[in-house]
C-alpha positions in Angstrom: -33.9 13.3 51.3 -30.4 14.4 51.6 -29.0 17.7 50.8 -26.5 16.1 48.5 -27.2 17.2 45.4 -24.7 14.6 43.5 -26.4 12.0 45.4 -30.3 13.0 43.6 -28.6 12.6 41.0 -27.4 9.6 41.1 -30.6 8.4 42.5 -32.3 9.9 39.1 -30.5 7.5 37.0 -31.3 4.2 39.1 -35.0 5.4 39.1 -34.9 5.6 35.8 -32.8 2.4 35.2 -35.7 0.5 37.1 -38.4 1.8 35.3 -36.8 1.0 32.5 -36.6 -2.6 33.4 -39.8 -2.7 34.4 -39.2 -4.8 37.1 -40.4 -3.7 41.0 -39.0 -3.3 43.9 -39.2 -6.8 45.3 -37.5 -8.7 42.6 -34.4 -6.6 42.0 -33.9 -7.2 45.7 -34.2 -10.8 45.7 -32.1 -10.7 43.3 -29.7 -8.7 44.7 -30.4 -10.4 48.3 -30.7 -7.2 50.1 -33.6 -5.9 51.7 -36.4 -4.1 49.2 -35.7 -0.7 51.8 -32.7 -0.8 51.1 -32.9 -0.7 47.0 -35.6 2.3 48.0 -33.0 4.4 49.5 -30.8 3.7 47.1 -33.6 5.2 44.2 -34.7 7.9 46.6 -31.1 9.4 47.7 -31.3 8.8 50.9 -28.2 6.8 51.0 -25.1 6.1 49.0 -23.9 3.3 49.6 -19.4 3.1 50.5 -19.0 0.7 47.5 -20.0 0.9 43.4 -20.7 -2.9 43.5 -23.9 -2.8 44.2 -24.8 -0.2 42.5 -23.7 -1.9 39.4 -25.0 -5.3 39.9 -28.4 -3.1 40.4 -28.1 -0.7 36.7 -26.6 -4.4 35.6 -29.9 -6.3 36.2 -32.1 -3.2 34.9 -30.1 -3.8 31.2 -27.4 -0.9 31.6 -25.3 -0.4 28.7 -21.7 -0.3 29.0 -21.8 3.6 28.7 -24.6 3.8 31.0 -22.2 1.5 33.7 -19.3 4.4 33.3 -21.9 7.6 33.5 -23.5 6.2 36.7 -19.8 5.2 38.1 -18.9 8.9 37.9 -22.3 9.4 39.1 -21.4 7.5 42.0 -18.0 9.1 43.1 -19.2 12.4 42.8 -21.8 11.7 45.1 -19.4 9.7 47.5 -17.6 13.0 47.3 -20.0 14.9 48.3 -21.2 12.7 51.4 -21.2 14.9 54.7 -18.3 14.3 56.5 -16.7 15.7 60.1 -14.5 18.8 59.3 -11.6 19.9 61.2 -12.6 23.0 63.8 -11.4 26.0 62.7 -9.2 28.0 64.9 -10.5 30.1 67.3 -10.7 34.0 66.9 -8.3 36.2 68.4 -9.4 37.3 71.5 -10.6 40.9 70.9 -12.0 43.6 73.3 -10.8 44.6 76.8 -8.8 42.0 77.7 -7.1 41.5 74.3 -3.3 42.4 74.0 -1.6 43.0 70.6 2.5 41.6 70.6 3.0 46.1 69.9 1.3 47.1 72.9 2.6 45.1 75.3 5.0 46.2 77.9 8.7 46.7 76.2 10.5 46.2 79.8 9.1 44.3 83.5 7.1 46.5 85.9 4.1 46.9 88.4 0.9 47.1 86.2 -0.7 51.2 86.4 -3.2 51.3 89.6 -6.2 50.0 88.7 -5.8 48.5 86.0 -7.3 45.6 84.6 -4.8 42.5 84.3 -3.6 42.6 80.6 -5.5 45.5 79.6 -3.1 47.7 77.3 -2.9 51.2 79.1 -4.5 54.6 77.2 -2.3 57.2 76.6 -1.3 58.9 79.9 0.0 62.7 80.0 3.2 62.8 82.5 2.4 63.3 85.8 2.5 66.3 87.6 5.3 66.6 90.4 2.7 65.5 93.9 1.5 68.4 95.9 3.9 69.6 98.9 1.1 68.1 101.5 1.1 64.4 99.9 1.4 61.9 102.3 2.4 58.4 102.4 -0.4 55.8 103.0 -1.4 54.7 106.4 2.2 52.8 107.8 4.0 54.9 105.9 6.6 52.8 103.3 9.4 54.1 102.7 9.4 54.0 99.1 6.7 55.0 98.5 6.9 58.1 96.6 9.4 57.1 94.0 6.4 55.2 91.6 5.6 58.7 90.3 9.0 58.3 88.6 8.4 54.9 87.5 4.9 55.5 86.5 5.8 58.6 84.3 8.5 56.6 82.8 5.6 53.2 81.7 3.4 56.1 80.2 6.0 57.5 78.7 7.0 53.9 76.6 2.9 53.6 76.0 2.6 56.7 74.6 5.4 56.2 72.4 4.6 52.5 71.2 1.1 54.0 70.6 2.7 56.5 68.3 4.5 53.4 66.7 1.7 51.6 66.2 -0.7 54.3 64.8 2.3 54.9 62.2 2.5 51.5 60.9 -1.0 51.0 60.0 -2.1 54.5 58.4 -2.1 52.5 55.4 -2.5 49.3 53.2 -4.9 47.9 56.1 -9.0 47.3 54.9 -11.5 49.9 56.6 -12.0 49.0 60.3 -9.2 46.4 60.6 -5.5 47.2 61.4 -2.6 45.8 60.0 -1.4 42.7 62.2 -4.7 42.6 63.6 -4.6 38.6 64.9 -8.2 38.9 63.9 -7.3 38.9 60.5 -5.9 35.5 61.1 -3.3 33.8 58.7 -3.7 34.3 54.8 -6.1 31.4 53.0 -3.7 28.7 52.2 -4.0 26.9 48.6 -5.8 23.2 49.4 -3.6 20.2 48.5 -3.2 19.6 44.8 -4.0 16.4 44.8 -5.8 13.8 48.3 -7.3 10.7 47.1 -9.2 7.8 48.5 -8.0 4.0 47.9 -9.8 0.1 48.0 -7.1 -2.6 48.8 -9.3 -5.0 49.6 -11.3 -5.7 45.7 -12.2 -8.9 44.6 -11.8 -10.0 41.0 -15.3 -10.0 39.2 -16.4 -9.1 42.7 -16.8 -12.8 44.6 -13.2 -13.9 44.0 -9.9 -13.8 46.1 -7.4 -15.6 47.8 -5.6 -14.6 51.2 -2.9 -16.5 53.2 -3.5 -16.7 56.7 -1.1 -18.2 59.1 -3.8 -20.4 60.9 -4.7 -23.5 60.8 -8.7 -24.0 58.6 -10.5 -24.8 61.7 -9.6 -21.1 63.2 -10.4 -19.6 60.5 -14.3 -18.2 60.3 -16.5 -18.2 57.0 -15.7 -16.2 53.6 -16.9 -12.4 53.7 -19.0 -11.1 51.8 -16.6 -8.6 49.4 -17.5 -4.9 50.9 -16.8 -7.2 54.8 -13.6 -8.3 53.5 -11.2 -5.8 55.0 -12.0 -6.1 58.6 -12.3 -10.0 58.5 -8.4 -9.9 56.8 -7.6 -7.1 59.2 -8.6 -9.8 62.2 -6.9 -12.4 60.7 -4.2 -10.6 59.5 -4.5 -11.9 56.0 -2.0 -11.5 53.2 -3.5 -10.7 50.0 -2.0 -14.4 47.8 -0.7 -13.9 44.5 -2.6 -11.0 43.7 -4.5 -7.9 44.6 -6.3 -5.3 43.2 -6.0 -1.6 44.7 -8.7 0.9 43.4 -8.0 4.5 44.0 -9.8 8.1 43.5 -7.5 10.4 43.0 -9.3 13.9 43.2 -8.3 18.3 43.9 -10.2 21.3 45.4 -8.0 23.6 43.0 -10.2 25.7 40.6 -7.4 24.9 38.1 -6.5 20.9 36.6 -4.4 18.9 38.1 -2.6 16.7 35.6 -1.2 13.5 36.5 1.4 12.6 33.7 2.3 9.2 34.7 1.7 6.1 37.5 4.6 4.0 39.1 5.1 1.1 40.8 7.6 1.1 44.1 8.7 -2.3 45.5 9.5 -1.2 49.1 10.7 -4.2 50.3 11.0 -8.5 49.2 10.7 -11.5 51.6 10.9 -14.9 51.0 7.0 -15.7 50.0 4.8 -16.7 53.0 4.4 -20.3 53.8 0.3 -19.7 55.2 -2.4 -22.4 54.5 -4.2 -20.2 51.8 -7.8 -19.9 51.7 -10.2 -18.8 48.8 -12.5 -16.9 48.8 -14.5 -17.6 45.3 -18.4 -18.7 45.6 -19.0 -19.7 42.7 -19.8 -16.6 40.8 -18.6 -13.8 38.5 -18.8 -10.4 36.1 -18.8 -10.5 32.7 -17.6 -7.1 33.2 -13.2 -7.1 33.1 -12.7 -3.3 33.6 -9.5 -1.7 32.5 -7.0 -1.9 34.5 -2.8 -1.3 34.9 -1.5 -4.9 35.6 1.8 -5.2 37.4 4.6 -8.2 37.7 5.9 -7.4 41.9 8.4 -10.9 41.0 10.5 -8.7 38.1 12.9 -5.9 38.9 12.0 -2.8 38.0 8.2 -3.6 38.2 5.9 -1.3 34.9 2.3 0.0 35.2 0.7 -1.2 32.2 -2.4 0.1 30.8 -4.3 -3.4 30.1 -7.7 -3.0 28.0 -11.0 -4.2 29.5 -13.9 -6.3 27.7 -17.5 -6.4 28.4 -18.8 -9.4 27.9 -22.7 -8.7 27.8 -22.1 -6.8 24.7 -19.0 -8.4 23.4 -17.5 -4.9 23.6 -13.4 -4.0 24.7 -13.0 -1.7 27.0 -10.4 1.2 26.0 -7.0 1.1 29.0 -6.5 3.6 30.7 -4.9 6.8 29.0 -3.0 9.2 30.7 -2.3 12.0 31.0 -5.4 12.9 32.7 -6.4 16.3 34.0 -8.2 16.0 37.1 -10.8 18.9 38.1 -12.9 19.1 40.9 -15.6 18.3 39.1 -13.9 14.6 37.6 -11.5 12.6 39.6 -9.4 10.5 38.2 -10.2 6.4 39.0 -6.8 4.6 38.9 -7.3 0.6 39.1 -4.0 -1.6 39.5 -4.2 -4.9 39.2 -0.5 -6.4 40.7 1.0 -10.2 41.1 3.2 -11.8 42.4 5.0 -15.3 42.3 7.7 -15.3 44.4 8.2 -12.7 46.5 6.4 -11.4 49.4 5.9 -8.1 48.3 4.8 -4.8 50.1 4.6 -2.1 47.5 3.2 1.4 46.8 1.6 3.7 44.2 3.0 6.4 42.6 1.3 9.4 41.0 3.4 12.1 38.9 1.5 15.6 38.6 1.8 18.9 37.3 -0.2 21.6 38.3 0.8 25.1 36.5 4.6 26.0 37.7 4.0 23.3 40.6 5.2 19.1 40.5 5.4 16.5 42.5 4.6 12.8 43.4 1.5 11.4 45.2 2.3 8.4 47.2 -0.7 5.8 47.4 -0.8 3.4 50.0 -2.9 0.7 52.2 -3.3 3.9 55.2 0.1 5.2 55.9 1.3 1.3 55.5 2.6 -0.4 52.4 0.2 -2.5 50.1 1.5 -6.2 50.4 1.0 -9.5 48.3 2.6 -13.4 48.9 3.6 -15.8 46.2 3.9 -18.9 47.8 1.1 -20.3 50.3 1.6 -23.9 51.9 -0.1 -26.6 50.4 -3.6 -26.6 48.2 -5.8 -23.6 48.8 -8.9 -24.1 50.9 -12.9 -23.1 49.6 -15.4 -22.9 52.7 -17.8 -26.1 52.4 -20.9 -24.0 53.6 -23.1 -27.5 53.4 -20.7 -28.7 56.3 -19.7 -25.1 57.8 -16.1 -25.6 57.5 -12.9 -24.8 55.0 -11.8 -28.1 52.9 -9.1 -28.8 50.5 -9.7 -27.3 47.0 -9.8 -30.6 44.6 -7.3 -31.0 42.0 -9.5 -30.7 40.1 -11.5 -27.9 40.6 -14.8 -29.4 42.2 
């Protein structure tokens, strides 16, 4: 069992759907083309899948309603956000004890350390030394300047005593009990978390199984199409570009106690080029979903692309889904899920998503891109698209009649 409370709630909802359907794990696994053990792990909370798609397919097989699908998606987002992740190592605390030295206790001028003191240790207050006795002798093999240490030691002691007094005066008020003001161990004041953070998937396929890529290779050098969840490494390996359309799903979160309001979503085209003349490869495998999610639709060919809210549709129930609405208050419990569907016919466009937000007196713009570089979508393509023939294990030109 995982310690992820959100994952347990997600698992409980999956088990309820599964039990209500009356279907066994074995029969569901066959229909979903996954192992029975994988379904057990989903429904026990031991594993939170990296993608929502397998859970949506499972819920649909179990007869989930549109409201249940939306609720399941929210639960998955929370479980995904709460999954264990590596954290940045906290800075090492400032050294304390005999080996520590604050800037205030450092010597103000170079000079020899008092004999017997550990290197780097702060010298305690030392009274002014008495005049040397008349019978004081220089060390064996006497050095002419040996007696000059006394005036230097007296000066160093006076400096340390002065600094010690100044530090005591500076720390006499305002510091917590047991801790001096300016103590390095106190560390810097805690900074507020970033207003918004985001994660994004840029290789989302329509219906979970349909997409087109442009690849600058002959068909014989292009491997078989991947399943949707493996699309990103497949495309990265080939240097593939989204052909004609691209779907980006982004989740925007905040760790602040107060809400951060998302006011607007804009599209910025960073660069326009002539459309690519590369071979086209269609990932469609004869499948499709009856759910058309609500989205922001964007035409990249326009001089000033605008993100237009578009309603969705649930084919199972014939229900229209409301278009995405802004403003939206993002809280720690309620993230914002953005779906942007961009099309391009006459350009090879590099583009990004800009999210305007405000929180109290703060305002800003969050930029969502493809891991530090713009998303890329191109129209064009050389010749007809290719479909993969599994019976021959090769890519074949698409029939003019779709066959």
